[in-house]
C-alpha positions in Angstrom: 94.2 93.1 82.8 94.1 95.7 85.5 96.6 98.6 85.7 98.5 99.8 88.7 100.4 103.1 88.3 99.6 102.9 84.5 101.4 99.5 84.3 99.8 96.2 83.6 99.6 93.9 86.6 99.4 90.1 86.5 96.5 89.0 88.6 97.3 87.6 92.0 98.2 84.0 92.3 96.9 83.9 95.8 93.9 81.7 96.6 91.3 84.4 96.9 89.1 82.4 99.3 91.9 81.8 101.8 92.9 84.0 104.7 96.7 84.1 104.6 96.8 85.1 108.2 95.0 81.9 109.4 96.8 79.2 111.3 98.5 76.7 109.0 101.7 75.7 107.3 102.9 77.5 104.1 105.6 76.4 101.7 107.3 79.6 100.4 109.7 80.0 97.5 111.4 83.3 96.8 113.7 83.8 93.8 116.4 86.4 93.1 115.7 88.8 90.3 116.1 87.0 86.9 117.1 84.0 89.0 120.6 85.3 89.3 123.0 83.1 91.3 123.9 85.4 94.2 123.8 83.2 97.4 126.6 80.8 96.8 127.2 77.4 95.1 126.2 73.8 95.5 129.4 71.8 95.9 129.1 68.0 96.3 125.4 68.2 97.1 125.8 70.8 99.8 125.1 74.5 99.7 128.1 76.7 100.3 126.7 80.0 101.3 128.5 83.2 100.4 128.1 86.5 102.4 124.7 87.2 100.7 123.5 83.6 101.3 124.4 84.0 105.0 122.3 87.2 105.1 119.3 85.4 103.5 119.6 82.6 106.0 120.2 84.8 109.1 117.1 86.9 108.5 114.9 83.9 107.8 115.9 82.4 111.1 115.0 85.6 112.8 111.4 85.7 111.6 110.0 84.3 114.8 111.8 87.1 116.8 109.6 89.6 114.9 106.5 87.5 114.5 106.2 85.4 117.6 103.2 83.4 116.3 105.5 82.0 113.5 107.3 78.6 113.8 109.8 77.6 111.2 109.8 74.4 109.3 112.7 73.3 107.1 114.5 76.1 105.2 117.3 76.2 102.6 119.1 78.9 100.7 120.0 77.8 97.2 122.2 79.8 94.7 119.2 81.8 93.3 116.2 81.1 95.5 115.1 80.1 99.0 112.6 77.5 100.1 111.1 77.5 103.5 108.1 76.5 105.6 106.3 79.1 107.8 103.8 77.8 110.3 101.3 80.3 111.6 100.3 79.3 115.1 98.2 82.2 116.6 96.5 81.7 119.9 92.7 81.7 119.8 92.6 85.0 121.8 94.4 87.0 119.1 92.2 89.6 117.4 91.1 88.3 113.9 91.9 90.4 110.8 88.7 91.8 109.6 87.5 93.5 106.4 90.9 94.3 104.7 92.2 93.2 101.3 94.7 90.3 101.2 96.7 91.5 98.2 100.2 90.3 99.1 101.6 90.2 95.6 103.3 93.6 95.8 106.8 94.4 94.8 108.9 94.7 97.9 112.0 96.2 96.3 110.8 99.8 96.9 110.6 99.3 100.6 106.9 100.1 101.0 104.2 102.6 100.2 104.8 106.3 100.7 102.9 108.0 103.5 102.2 104.7 105.4 105.5 104.1 107.2 106.5 101.5 104.6 103.3 99.5 105.2 100.7 98.9 102.5 97.4 100.0 104.0 95.6 97.1 102.1 97.7 94.4 103.8 96.2 92.6 106.7 98.6 92.4 109.7 100.1 89.1 110.7 99.8 87.5 107.2 102.2 85.6 105.0 102.5 88.5 102.6 103.5 90.9 105.4 106.0 88.5 106.8 107.6 87.8 103.4 107.6 91.6 102.6 109.5 92.3 105.7 111.9 89.4 105.2 112.7 90.5 101.6 113.0 94.1 102.7 115.6 93.5 105.4 117.6 91.1 103.2 117.6 93.7 100.4 118.8 96.4 102.7 121.6 94.3 104.1 122.6 92.7 100.8 122.8 96.0 98.9 125.7 97.0 101.2 127.6 94.1 99.6 126.1 93.9 96.2 124.5 97.2 95.2 122.3 95.7 92.5 120.8 93.0 94.6 117.1 92.4 93.9 114.5 89.8 94.6 111.9 88.7 92.0 108.9 90.9 92.8 106.6 88.1 93.8 106.9 84.9 95.7 105.4 81.5 95.4 103.3 80.0 98.3 101.6 76.7 98.7 99.2 76.0 101.5 100.2 72.7 103.2 96.9 70.9 103.9 97.9 67.6 105.6 100.7 65.8 107.4 101.7 63.8 104.4 102.2 66.9 102.3 104.1 68.6 105.1 106.6 65.7 105.3 107.1 65.5 101.5 107.8 69.3 101.4 110.1 69.1 104.4 112.1 66.3 102.6 112.1 68.2 99.4 113.6 71.3 101.1 116.2 69.1 102.9 117.2 67.3 99.7 117.2 70.3 97.4 121.0 70.8 97.4 121.5 67.1 96.5 119.2 67.4 93.5 120.3 70.9 92.4 121.4 69.8 88.9 117.8 68.6 88.2 116.1 71.6 89.9 113.8 73.8 87.7 115.7 76.9 89.1 119.1 75.5 88.0 120.9 77.2 85.2 
């Protein structure tokens, strides 16, 4: 196992042959640290967001304001995680990302890399990793004003959505997530 800053690192779960800046739909799951219930409660099959949950929702909805090539699919904030679909829809004239590593599995709690303006120099611009890093970063900044110990789990889960049938199943899964909370793997 490789070391980073003299600590063991789990190898990236990203598909190494995939460009995470390419057009497509991506199902994203982001958990709170230790899956702590921080965003509210599910009551009668509906998510009741608290102040932190509203922050998580607000900044997800603002992603297209900062990344205009992004369209949003369904999204839900659950007590200890979020699920959402990000659709990258870049125009053909945009400059491709060339020759830079796609390691997007970095811990975002620190706010970035020293000396690079908060941007990891290995990250390709306009990729899922950069978008999620910025989302987690702004939510962390705002949430810590309310809950000083707020943290995300350092990584996130992504799934490349490859066809219309899969897209619809995931859209429905996200929409139905609060109704099925008691059976969810993140419950508890």
